N, C-alpha and C positions, 0 to 999 in steps of 0.2 A: 504494500500500500504506500503510495507516494506521500511525502510530507512536505509542506511548505510553511516556513516561518517568516513573517513579515513584520516590519516596524508598525506599531499601531498608529503613529502620527503621520508618516509620509508614505507608507505602503511599500518601502523598499524591501525586496525579498532578501532575507538574510541567509536562508538555507532552503534548498529544494532538492529532494532526493528520495530514493527508496529506503535508505537506511534510517531507522529511527534513532535520533540523537537526543540526549537529554538537554533541556533548555540551558542549563548552566554551561554546557560545552559550547553551544552556539554563541551564547553571550560572551564567553571568554575569547572566542576568535576575534571579536570586535572590541575587546577591552572594555566591555560594558556600555558602549555607546553606538548608536546607529551611525554608520559611516556617511550617510547622506545628510541627515538633519541634526545629528548630535544628541538626540534624545537619549536619556538614560534607559537602558533595557532592563526588563524585570523578568524573573522566572514565573511570575504569576500571570497566567493568560487572561486577557480581557475579552477576547472574542475567539470562539472556536467554531469553525464551519466544517461540516462533514458532507462531502459531495460523493454520492454513490457512483461507482464506475459502471459504464455501460458494457454489457456482455454481448458479444456477437453470436 
């Protein structure tokens, strides 16, 4: 199942991939701040969206 993590302020995609990564690992890659807008990143999700995959 693909995973996408984005900044809640500007929408910049911080991680996208099939491998599930813990939030603290993704945040540490960017030293705790969004590389585009500079907002402090948090491990607490504010929005979760689950989109089902279409099967052929």
